[in-house]
N, C-alpha and C positions, 0 to 999 in steps of 0.2 A: 453195830452189826455192817453195815456198807461199809467202812474203814476198812475193818479185818479183810472180808470181802476181795475189796478194790487191793490190797496188800496182797493177799494168797492170789490172784490172779496176776496181777503184774509178774511177783517173784516166778511164778509157773512161765508166764511168758518169757522173759527173760533167762531162765533155766535154759526152756527150749530154743533160744536162738542163741545160746552159748555152745551148746551139745551139738546142734545142726552145723557150726559154722568150723570145722575142721579145720581147713585150709587157713582162715584167720590167725587161727589159735596156734597151728604148727608149723605154718608153711608149706611149702609145696612136698612136704613127705608126704607121700600115699601109703596108708595104713598097710601091713602084710608084705610092701614089698621090700626086703631086704636087698641093698646093693654094697652090702658090708665087702664082700668079696665075689664078685662074678666070675661067671666061668666062661670060656668062650663054648665048650662043647656043651655045656647045661643050662646056660641060659640064652646066651646069645644066638647062638646054630637052630635053637628052635622058633625065636622070632624068626630070623633069616627066611627060614623054610615057610611058614605060617605066611609072611605079607613080602617078601622080596625075590625068594625066589622061582616065582612063577614068571615074572619079564626078565630078573637079572639071572641069567644060569649059562652054565659052559655052551648050552648049543643057541641058545639065547639071550647074547647080554648086551641090553638094552641099554644103548649111551655108553658101551662099551664096559658096561659093570658086570662081572659076574659075583654074587652074592652068595653062590652056593659052595665057595670054598674058601678058607681060612684068608689065605693071601688077597683076595678079592676085597675082604673086607674089613682084611688089616688097610689095607692102600686106604678105603674110603674111609679110613676112620682117621689115620695118621694126615689126611691132607686137610680134613676136615671136613667133606662134603657128604658123610655118614650124617654128624652130629648137625648139621646146616639142615639136610633136606628134611631130616624127620621132626625137626621144632620147627619150622614155618608155619607161617599162617591157614589156616583151614581152605581159605581164600586163592591161596599161593597155587599158582600152575605146577610149580616144582616142587610143591608139598608131598611127601613121601609117607606111606603107599598114597596112591593118587583115590579118591574115594574111599578111603578108608580110614577110620581111627585106631592110630596104634596101641593107644590108650599110655595114661600116665605113668605106670608103671614099668611098661616095655621101655618108653623113652629114655625114663630113670636110671634102666638097666644099664641101656646103652652107652648115654652116658657117662656112666659110673665104670662102666668097665672100658671104655675109651681113656677116660680120667687115673683109671688102674695100670694103664700101659699097652690097653688092649694086645693082652698075651694070647696064646695058642694054648689053654690050660684045660 
């Protein structure tokens, strides 16, 4: 009886470990984060409005960067600054947004948009 209980407990623990480790099993894919066809107006513009525009806007373009308009976001995407700044370590002073967590899905969405040509759609 002790062996059966031991095997049952071990099996339960192994199942729990497997189900709790999504990233090891599937990689950097974020569940419920569809990045197959990213749109600037639907996906990117709301992220910029929530996390970036308070510092990077037409009236106050911190660092000379206006992320409130497509051309500013496109420029940062094309020169690599956008992807670079959002993927830096949280301890890096150049990490954007400062003091906030953009979240894996938002980061993956921005990277996918850049990879898909950073279209104004």
